[in-house]
FIPASE-775167 format. One line per 5 residues: number of its first residue (from 0); their letters; for each residue x, y, z of C-alpha. Coordinates in nm, 2 decimals, padded with zeros to 4 digits. Layout:
<sites>
NUM> A> X,Y,Z ~ ...
</sites>
This chain:
<sites>
0> XXXXX> -02.15,-01.42,-00.41 ~ -02.04,-01.53,-00.75 ~ -01.73,-01.74,-00.74 ~ -01.50,-01.77,-01.06 ~ -01.31,-02.10,-01.12
5> XXXXX> -01.07,-01.85,-01.31 ~ -00.96,-01.61,-01.02 ~ -00.68,-01.69,-00.81 ~ -00.75,-01.78,-00.38 ~ -00.58,-01.69,-00.11
10> XXXXX> -00.53,-01.97,00.18 ~ -00.81,-01.82,00.33 ~ -01.06,-01.82,00.07 ~ -01.28,-02.11,00.25 ~ -01.28,-01.89,00.60
15> XXXXX> -01.40,-01.58,00.39 ~ -01.69,-01.77,00.24 ~ -01.78,-01.89,00.56 ~ -01.77,-01.56,00.71 ~ -02.01,-01.46,00.44
20> XXXXX> -01.77,-01.19,00.32 ~ -01.85,-00.99,-00.03 ~ -01.60,-01.13,-00.26 ~ -01.49,-00.94,-00.55 ~ -01.22,-00.96,-00.84
25> XXXXX> -00.92,-00.79,-00.72 ~ -00.58,-00.81,-00.97 ~ -00.72,-01.15,-01.06 ~ -00.78,-01.27,-00.70 ~ -01.09,-01.35,-00.53
30> XXXXX> -01.09,-01.12,-00.23 ~ -01.33,-00.99,00.06 ~ -01.41,-00.63,-00.02 ~ -01.64,-00.63,00.29 ~ -01.79,-00.86,00.58
35> XXXXX> -01.98,-00.68,00.82 ~ -01.96,-00.33,00.63 ~ -01.66,-00.09,00.51 ~ -01.80,00.21,00.75 ~ -01.77,-00.04,01.05
40> XXXXX> -01.46,-00.19,00.95 ~ -01.31,00.17,00.88 ~ -01.41,00.27,01.22 ~ -01.27,-00.05,01.39 ~ -00.93,00.02,01.23
45> XXXXX> -00.93,00.38,01.34 ~ -01.06,00.32,01.72 ~ -00.95,00.01,01.79 ~ -00.80,-00.31,01.56 ~ -00.91,-00.51,01.26
50> XXXXX> -00.74,-00.77,01.06 ~ -00.70,-00.80,00.69 ~ -00.63,-01.09,00.47 ~ -00.34,-00.92,00.23 ~ -00.20,-01.30,00.09
55> XXXXX> -00.27,-01.20,-00.24 ~ 00.02,-00.93,-00.23 ~ 00.36,-01.10,-00.38 ~ 00.69,-01.15,-00.21 ~ 01.01,-01.15,-00.38
60> XXXXX> 01.34,-01.26,-00.24 ~ 01.67,-01.16,-00.34 ~ 01.99,-01.34,-00.20 ~ 02.37,-01.33,-00.26 ~ 02.68,-01.12,-00.20
65> XXXXX> 02.57,-00.86,-00.43 ~ 02.19,-00.86,-00.36 ~ 02.19,-00.50,-00.19 ~ 02.33,-00.40,-00.52 ~ 02.08,-00.53,-00.72
70> XXXXX> 01.83,-00.40,-00.53 ~ 01.96,-00.05,-00.55 ~ 02.00,-00.11,-00.89 ~ 01.61,-00.15,-00.97 ~ 01.47,00.04,-00.69
75> XXXXX> 01.49,00.44,-00.61 ~ 01.50,00.46,-00.28 ~ 01.87,00.41,-00.08 ~ 01.86,00.01,00.01 ~ 02.24,00.07,00.15
80> XXXXX> 02.14,00.25,00.42 ~ 01.95,00.02,00.56 ~ 02.00,-00.17,00.86 ~ 01.94,-00.56,00.92 ~ 01.59,-00.57,01.04
85> XXXXX> 01.48,-00.24,00.88 ~ 01.23,-00.15,00.60 ~ 01.12,00.13,00.35 ~ 00.91,00.22,00.06 ~ 01.06,00.25,-00.28
90> XXXXX> 00.97,00.22,-00.62 ~ 01.05,00.02,-00.91 ~ 01.08,00.23,-01.25 ~ 01.09,00.19,-01.64 ~ 01.38,00.34,-01.82
95> XXXXX> 01.10,00.62,-01.89 ~ 01.08,00.71,-01.54 ~ 00.73,00.56,-01.47 ~ 00.65,00.34,-01.19 ~ 00.66,-00.10,-01.26
100> XXXXX> 00.53,-00.07,-00.91 ~ 00.56,00.07,-00.55 ~ 00.75,-00.18,-00.31 ~ 00.84,-00.24,00.05 ~ 01.19,-00.33,00.11
105> XXXXX> 01.31,-00.54,00.38 ~ 01.70,-00.63,00.47 ~ 01.71,-00.96,00.59 ~ 02.10,-00.96,00.66 ~ 02.39,-00.81,00.44
110> XXXXX> 02.32,-01.08,00.18 ~ 01.92,-01.13,00.14 ~ 01.65,-00.87,00.09 ~ 01.26,-00.95,00.12 ~ 01.02,-00.77,-00.11
115> XXXXX> 00.65,-00.69,-00.06 ~ 00.49,-00.58,-00.41 ~ 00.14,-00.55,-00.53 ~ -00.07,-00.85,-00.62 ~ -00.14,-00.76,-00.97
120> XXXXX> 00.20,-00.68,-01.07 ~ 00.42,-00.94,-00.91 ~ 00.47,-01.15,-01.21 ~ 00.58,-00.84,-01.40 ~ 00.80,-00.71,-01.07
125> XXXXX> 00.98,-01.03,-01.09 ~ 01.07,-01.07,-01.50 ~ 01.15,-00.67,-01.45 ~ 01.44,-00.71,-01.16 ~ 01.55,-01.07,-01.34
130> XXXXX> 01.59,-00.86,-01.64 ~ 01.81,-00.62,-01.48 ~ 02.01,-00.85,-01.25 ~ 02.39,-00.83,-01.40 ~ 02.50,-00.91,-01.04
135> XXXXX> 02.62,-01.18,-00.79 ~ 02.24,-01.22,-00.68 ~ 01.96,-01.44,-00.71 ~ 01.61,-01.36,-00.74 ~ 01.32,-01.59,-00.62
140> XXXXX> 00.96,-01.52,-00.67 ~ 00.88,-01.66,-00.31 ~ 00.50,-01.59,-00.31 ~ 00.37,-01.94,-00.27 ~ 00.58,-01.96,00.05
145> XXXXX> 00.39,-01.70,00.23 ~ 00.03,-01.60,00.33 ~ 00.04,-01.23,00.50 ~ -00.21,-01.12,00.78 ~ -00.23,-00.73,00.86
150> XXXXX> -00.33,-00.62,01.22 ~ -00.39,-00.27,01.19 ~ -00.51,-00.03,01.46 ~ -00.41,00.13,01.82 ~ -00.49,-00.20,01.99
155> XXXXX> -00.31,-00.40,01.73 ~ 00.00,-00.45,01.95 ~ -00.22,-00.55,02.27 ~ -00.39,-00.84,02.03 ~ -00.08,-00.94,01.91
160> XXXXX> 00.13,-00.97,02.24 ~ -00.08,-01.19,02.35 ~ 00.01,-01.46,02.09 ~ 00.41,-01.41,02.09 ~ 00.70,-01.39,02.33
165> XXXXX> 00.86,-01.14,02.04 ~ 00.82,-00.79,02.22 ~ 00.63,-00.60,01.96 ~ 00.67,-00.25,02.15 ~ 01.06,-00.28,02.06
170> XXXXX> 01.00,-00.30,01.70 ~ 01.03,00.05,01.55 ~ 00.79,00.18,01.28 ~ 00.91,00.05,00.92 ~ 01.12,-00.24,01.12
175> XXXXX> 01.09,-00.61,01.14 ~ 01.20,-00.94,01.29 ~ 01.15,-01.27,01.25 ~ 00.99,-01.46,01.57 ~ 00.68,-01.66,01.61
180> XXXXX> 00.27,-01.59,01.62 ~ 00.08,-01.83,01.78 ~ 00.35,-02.09,01.76 ~ 00.39,-02.01,01.37 ~ 00.73,-01.89,01.24
185> XXXXX> 00.62,-01.54,01.14 ~ 00.79,-01.25,00.99 ~ 00.64,-00.98,01.20 ~ 00.71,-00.62,01.05 ~ 00.57,-00.31,01.20
190> XXXXX> 00.43,-00.17,00.87 ~ 00.07,-00.13,00.70 ~ -00.13,00.05,00.45 ~ -00.40,00.21,00.68 ~ -00.23,00.52,00.82
195> XXXXX> -00.24,00.37,01.19 ~ 00.00,00.18,01.39 ~ 00.01,-00.23,01.32 ~ 00.18,-00.51,01.19 ~ 00.21,-00.72,00.87
200> XXXXX> 00.26,-01.09,00.95 ~ 00.43,-01.31,00.69 ~ 00.35,-01.72,00.76 ~ 00.33,-02.01,00.58 ~ -00.02,-02.09,00.39
205> XXXXX> -00.09,-02.36,00.54 ~ -00.08,-02.20,00.90 ~ -00.28,-01.88,00.77 ~ -00.62,-01.96,00.90 ~ -00.53,-02.08,01.25
210> XXXXX> -00.32,-01.76,01.30 ~ -00.65,-01.56,01.17 ~ -00.87,-01.72,01.40 ~ -00.65,-01.67,01.70 ~ -00.58,-01.34,01.63
215> XXXXX> -00.95,-01.28,01.63 ~ -01.02,-01.46,01.94 ~ -00.70,-01.27,02.10 ~ -00.91,-00.92,02.01 ~ -01.24,-00.99,02.08
220> XXXXX> -01.21,-00.80,02.38 ~ -01.16,-00.47,02.20 ~ -01.39,-00.52,01.92 ~ -01.18,-00.66,01.67 ~ -01.32,-00.67,01.31
225> XXXXX> -01.24,-00.89,00.98 ~ -01.19,-00.61,00.71 ~ -01.21,-00.64,00.35 ~ -01.04,-00.42,00.06 ~ -01.35,-00.14,00.10
230> XXXXX> -01.21,-00.05,00.43 ~ -00.82,-00.09,00.33 ~ -00.90,00.17,00.03 ~ -01.08,00.39,00.25 ~ -00.80,00.43,00.51
235> XXXXX> -00.53,00.43,00.28 ~ -00.71,00.72,00.09 ~ -00.74,00.91,00.41 ~ -00.37,00.82,00.51 ~ -00.29,00.96,00.16
240> XXXXX> -00.13,00.61,00.06 ~ -00.08,00.60,-00.33 ~ -00.26,00.29,-00.49 ~ -00.08,00.16,-00.82 ~ -00.31,00.19,-01.13
245> XXXXX> -00.43,00.51,-00.97 ~ -00.21,00.73,-00.83 ~ 00.06,00.57,-00.99 ~ 00.11,00.42,-01.31 ~ 00.32,00.38,-01.60
250> XXXXX> 00.24,00.71,-01.72 ~ 00.33,00.87,-01.38 ~ 00.67,00.96,-01.25 ~ 00.74,00.99,-00.82 ~ 00.80,01.38,-00.85
255> XXXXX> 00.45,01.41,-01.00 ~ 00.30,01.15,-00.74 ~ 00.48,01.35,-00.47 ~ 00.68,01.09,-00.39 ~ 01.01,01.25,-00.47
260> XXXXX> 01.12,01.16,-00.09 ~ 01.17,00.76,-00.18 ~ 01.39,00.87,-00.49 ~ 01.75,00.91,-00.39 ~ 01.90,01.07,-00.68
265> XXXXX> 02.26,01.10,-00.52 ~ 02.30,00.73,-00.42 ~ 02.46,00.64,-00.80 ~ 02.26,00.47,-01.09 ~ 01.93,00.29,-01.11
270> XXXXX> 01.70,00.20,-01.35 ~ 01.51,00.53,-01.47 ~ 01.78,00.77,-01.31 ~ 01.86,00.95,-01.66 ~ 01.46,01.02,-01.71
275> XXXXX> 01.41,01.15,-01.37 ~ 01.72,01.40,-01.41 ~ 01.55,01.54,-01.71 ~ 01.25,01.58,-01.50 ~ 01.43,01.76,-01.24
280> XXXXX> 01.62,01.99,-01.53 ~ 01.28,02.08,-01.69 ~ 01.03,02.04,-01.40 ~ 00.72,01.88,-01.39 ~ 00.40,01.98,-01.53
285> XXXXX> 00.14,01.85,-01.28 ~ 00.10,01.73,-00.97 ~ -00.10,01.52,-00.72 ~ -00.29,01.69,-00.49 ~ -00.58,01.66,-00.23
290> XXXXX> -00.91,01.79,-00.26 ~ -01.25,01.80,-00.07 ~ -01.60,01.85,-00.22 ~ -01.79,02.18,-00.08 ~ -02.11,02.07,-00.28
295> XXXXX> -02.32,01.74,-00.27 ~ -02.15,01.47,-00.46 ~ -01.87,01.18,-00.42 ~ -01.58,01.22,-00.63 ~ -01.51,00.89,-00.82
300> XXXXX> -01.19,00.75,-00.97 ~ -01.17,00.87,-01.28 ~ -01.40,01.17,-01.33 ~ -01.26,01.45,-01.48 ~ -01.15,01.77,-01.31
305> XXXXX> -01.18,02.11,-01.42 ~ -01.02,02.47,-01.31 ~ -01.23,02.80,-01.42 ~ -01.48,02.50,-01.58 ~ -01.17,02.42,-01.83
310> XXXXX> -01.03,02.06,-01.84 ~ -00.74,02.03,-01.61 ~ -00.69,01.66,-01.49 ~ -00.87,01.41,-01.32 ~ -00.98,01.19,-00.97
315> XXXXX> -00.71,00.93,-00.91 ~ -00.91,00.80,-00.60 ~ -01.19,00.96,-00.45 ~ -01.50,00.88,-00.21 ~ -01.63,00.93,00.14
320> XXXXX> -01.40,00.99,00.44 ~ -01.58,00.80,00.74 ~ -01.30,00.98,01.00 ~ -01.37,01.34,00.88 ~ -01.74,01.27,00.73
325> XXXXX> -01.61,01.49,00.44 ~ -01.60,01.35,00.07 ~ -01.26,01.38,-00.06 ~ -01.01,01.26,-00.31 ~ -00.67,01.28,-00.50
330> XXXXX> -00.64,01.42,-00.82 ~ -00.35,01.57,-01.09 ~ -00.37,01.92,-01.14 ~ -00.12,02.13,-01.34 ~ 00.16,02.23,-01.08
335> XXXXX> 00.10,02.58,-01.01 ~ -00.28,02.48,-00.94 ~ -00.16,02.21,-00.70 ~ -00.14,02.41,-00.38 ~ -00.41,02.37,-00.07
340> XXXXX> -00.69,02.64,-00.15 ~ -00.75,02.58,-00.52 ~ -01.10,02.59,-00.63 ~ -01.19,02.33,-00.87 ~ -01.49,02.14,-01.01
345> XXXXX> -01.55,01.77,-01.05 ~ -01.77,01.65,-01.32 ~ -01.99,01.42,-01.19 ~ -02.27,01.29,-01.43 ~ -02.08,01.56,-01.66
350> XXXXX> -02.20,01.83,-01.41 ~ -01.93,02.05,-01.28 ~ -02.01,02.00,-00.89 ~ -01.76,02.28,-00.65 ~ -01.44,02.15,-00.45
355> XXXXX> -01.11,02.28,-00.32 ~ -00.79,02.16,-00.28 ~ -00.63,02.10,00.08 ~ -00.35,02.00,00.26 ~ -00.31,01.60,00.29
360> XXXXX> -00.26,01.34,00.44 ~ -00.61,01.43,00.51 ~ -00.62,01.19,00.86 ~ -00.28,01.15,01.04 ~ -00.31,00.99,01.37
365> XXX> -00.17,01.10,01.68 ~ 00.16,01.00,01.81 ~ 00.22,00.81,02.15
</sites>
């Protein structure tokens, strides 16, 4: 394990080292890619429960009489429809309609909103929001105030409930509440990036290690595992959850990325809206679609994709699916081909390997 002084460290860095985690550079942060192994960690989350350190994620707090107006101006979803204690998935766009970032918006009160943003984009996101702040609202870059732990899997509620008086079962999906977990003041959100039920917990950084250890102890009876970014990636890919820099970039728009559902064109003006109007008028030329390999070979991010052996797109994310035991991926194709059942080829070491487009998400958890 090599440790660079140039990379940022979460509050749990020393703990990861003590657990012999394999650390990598992720968005300028020392982050664990795996502990016991990606396959074991992935399966623990699908079948029982896992815990992730996601403290590298950024937090932005927006307060003031017109906080909601600012959020609605810079983000695509309709924050005005959020109730207090509710969250939703949204996006920050440039004027040309491409992604600045994808974000989670939490409504704390009528005058306060809490945004969770991607690690590598947090500085850029804050400046973007501030540059469009023509409202009676204050924007605070609050990342240093929070560590974030994600407890994910079908046993997540049972593990956490032993540590809190908050009735977790009453928190609906994409809602949150403020309370205590193991005596630590916490923001408890029923959100996640794995396709499973679970909670993301925001706590003061100096309390993160004690809480991590308490959660691991509470989850022992369920076989809880510490999980790294490797399993986080395979889990989110199976659930078709977008990753910035892969499915979404400054050169892709929400309609191409199959995220039109987070764009509320009828809410009024917002940054990027005029460009999206033109996209809707003219139609999109490409679209994100899922595929699975028909022949031996793993489609990796960035590999070229062909239709009838003619260049047609590229793989945005790809790899083995531990849950489905198939090699899967996401790619951009011309819109007319971006439907299930299209034969395609992925260029692996310059050789075309057969694949077919399939419905997504690849994996969807059973309800109840």
